[in-house]
N, C-alpha and C positions, 0 to 999 in steps of 0.2 A: 505494500500499499503505500510506503514510504516513495517507492519509485515512481509509482502512478502520480501520486500529488508533485513530486519534483518536475516531471517533465511536463505535467499539466498545466502547471505555474509558468513554465519556459516557453510553451506554446502560447499560453494567456498572454504573457510579457512580450511576446513576439509580434502579438496584433496589439495591444494596449498601449503600450509605451511609444511614449512619441521620440524614442530613438529608431522606431520604427515608421517613420513619416512616410517613406516612399510604399510600404505596404497600405498606410490607411489614405493616402492620396490615391492610391490604385481601387481602392474600396469606394471612395468617393466618385470616383470618375465612373467606375463601374455601374453604381447605383442611382445615381443623380437623375438618370431618365426617367426612374419609376414613380410612382405614387404609391400611398401607404396602402390602397386596395391590393396593389402588386405584390404583397409582401411575400405570397407564395413561390411566386416565379423568382423573387430575388434571393430567397433561401435555399432554392435549387440551384439558381445561379453561383452562389458562395460555394454551396456544396461541391458542384463542377470544379471551381477553383483550388477547394481544398484537396481533392480527388487527385488533380494533377500536381500539386505541392507534394501530397502524400508519395505519388510513386517517384518522383525525382530525389525525395529526401531518401526513401528507403533503396534506391538503386546507388545513390552516391554514399549512403551509411555503408552499404556492403561492398563498396570500391568496385562495383560494375561500370561506374560511369564516372569520370571525371572531367571539370572542366576549370578554365583559368578564371580563377576569382573576379580577376579587373573586368573581365569580358561581362561576368554576369552583375556586377556591380553597375556597370554601363547599361544592360540589356533591361533592367528592373525599371529603372524611369522613365525607358525607352517604350515600355508596355503600356506606361501612363500615358504618353505623349499618343499612342497609337489609340488607346481606348477613348481618350479627351477629342481627337479628331473625328473618330468615328461618331461620338456623339454630336458633334458640330455639323458634320456634314448632313445633307438631307437625304432621308431613306425612303426606300419603295414603300409604298401603302400595305404591301405584305406583311403583317404583324408576325406570323408566323417563320416566315423566314428570317425575319429580323432576329427575333429570339433565338432561333437556332444558331446563328452566326455570332450571338452573344456568349451561349453554351460552349460553342467550340473555342471562342476566343478565351473563355474564362479557364477552360482545361489548358489551354495550350500556355497560357500566360501563366497560369499555376505551375506549370511544369518548370519555367525559366524561374519563378520566384522560390521554388522549393529548392533549387540550387543555390539559394543566396545564404541559406542557412546550414548547408550540409556540411561545411568542414566543422561547425562549432559540436552538431550532433554527432558528427561521426567519431570526434575525439571522445564525446561522452559516452557514446554506445560503445567505443572499445573498451572502456572500463568494465562496464557491466556485462559484458562478451553476449548479451541477447539484443536482438532489435524489436521483438514484438511488443513488449510492455511501453518501451521509450516512443515508440513512432505512435503507437495506438494513443497514449495518454498525452502524447506532443499534439498531435493532430486534433484531438477531442477540444483540448484547450484553445487550439487555433480556433476550431468550428465555434465554440462558445464565444470568445473574443470577438470574432467576426460577426455571429448574428447581433450581438450587442451594438457593435458599431453601424451594421446597415440599419438595424432598425432606429438608431438613433438619428441617422441620415435620413431616414423615411420619414420621422416624425418632423425634423426639421425643415423636409422637403415641404410636406402638410403645411406647417405653419407658415412658410413663406409663400406658398402657393394658393391653399385654400383659405387659410384666415387673412393673409394681408393682400391676396388678390393678384400676384404675381404671376402671370403665364407661366406655364411648366415647360415651355420650350426656351424662355427665357433664364428661367433657374437653370434649366440644363446645359444651357450657352455658357453662362457665368461660371458655374462650379466646373467646368469641363475647361474653361479657359484659365481659371485660377490653378487647377491641377496641371493643366498643360505647360503652363510658363514654370511653374516651380520645378515640375519635372524637366524639362529643356534646360535649367538652371543646373539641376542634379547630373544631367548626361553631360554637359559640357565640362563639369568640373570631375567627372569621371572617367573621361576619354582615357581607353586604354592603350591609346598608342601616341 
């Protein structure tokens, strides 16, 4: 139980901490297009992200795949920029195709974000010699933290759009622009070459 709590809190802090600004920005850019009534879609979306995150964490922890950390630190804010630009551009009227694209994007970008924490968890798992409990509890911590963050984003969106009268499209563009600009600065400061 002690190991479960340790890794759960590690996953939780990976999301909730302001040291995880890139992760928080990604969640904002991923979910700012949704309304509070879309909460089920959003929870599925962040679960897709966690699945991608979990897969690369497991593969990296088992030393099956390895990536240059400088490139990963550059690619993580790039995922925020791509998501933000996708939010700002006009979309097809077929919402089912748009949501399918979002799910695929969440899984793929989860793969990249998972590599960002792989070195730390690889070192910690090496001490315990087992991967199941650490990865499971870490990912549960991530999922609980993400759920709280995205529900907060949905409530803030509701306050600005339904209560304050700001149009959803303007909210999405504003939040995506802010996230994209911050991520652009991160990308430039993390250039791997």
